[in-house]
N, C-alpha and C positions, 0 to 999 in steps of 0.2 A: 440434477440435468446432467446428462452424458452429451458425450460429443465423439464423435467418430474417429479412431484415430489417425492424426497426420491434421484433422481439422483445426484448423483454427479457433484457440476459446478465449485466448487471452494478447492482447499485446500492448504494455506500457510503454512510456518514451517519456523520459526528461524528466520522472518523478521526485520530487523537492517538497521534504516537510522541513520546515523551520518553525523554531519557537522562540518569541520573544523577551527576551529580559531588559524588565523593570526595573528601574531605578527612583529614588527621590521622592518628595512631599505627593508629586503627581504622579508617579507610577508611570514615566515616559520612557519611552521603549530607547534604550541607549545601544542594542546590539541585538544580534541572533543566534543560539545554537543551532546549527548546521546539522540536525538530527539525520537526517534523509538528504541525500546532493546528486541529484542527477542519475537517478537508478532505472534502467532501459533493461528489458526482456519480452521473450515471447512465450507463452505456453498455449501446448497445443492438445489437442484430445491422446489421453494412453501415456503422457509424459508428467512427470512428479519432477515438483517444483522444490530445493532445498533451499535452505538458508543457513548459512555456516559464518559464525567470524568469533571475533573478541565480545568480550561481557563488554554493553554500552556503544555498540557498533551501529546502534539501530533496526535489528533483525525485529523486533516487537513493534519497532514504532511504523517500519515497512510493513507490516501485517494490517495492521490497526489503521494505517492509512489505507490500505487496497481495499480495506470493510467497510472505510465510512467513516471511522469511529475517529480520528485526528483529520485535521484539516489540515490540506494541502495547497501549496504555493504555488506551484507549475506542475501537468503534469497532461500528457493525453495517452485517455484510455480508448481501445480500439477492440472492439469484437463481435463477430458476425450478427448481422441483423440487431446489432445494440443488445443485448444479450448478458453484460456485466450486470446491472441490476438485478435480473433473475436469479444469476450465480450468486447473488449478495446474499438477496435475501432467503437461496436455499441451505446458502453456509452458517448463515445467521440462527436456522430453525433445526440444524442437525450439529450444530457445537453450541459447549455451552460459553465458549470464550479461549482464548491461549494458551496452552499448557505449558510451563516449565517445568 
C-alpha cells in the first residue's frame, strides 16, 4: 500500500504498553513495567520513521504493539479511511519480523 507524498498514513497518539509483574501463589499483579509510555507521532507518505535509543528502551515493543503483536493499554490510531489494518496486513505479508 502506497501513499502520496505528504498524505497522512498514520497518526498515533498516547500509545502505552505495560506488562504486569505477578507475584505470589495466586499470581496477583503487584506492579507493571511501563515498556512504552505515552508515545505520539505522525507518519505521512514519503516519510521514514526511525526508532533510536538505548538497549531496553522499548523500540521493539513499540514496533510489536503497532503490528498488533503486543496488547496496548491505551492509544488512538488514526488513518485515512481506516487504512491501518490494511497497512499492517501488507507489512506482515512482506516481512519476516523485526530484524536486530
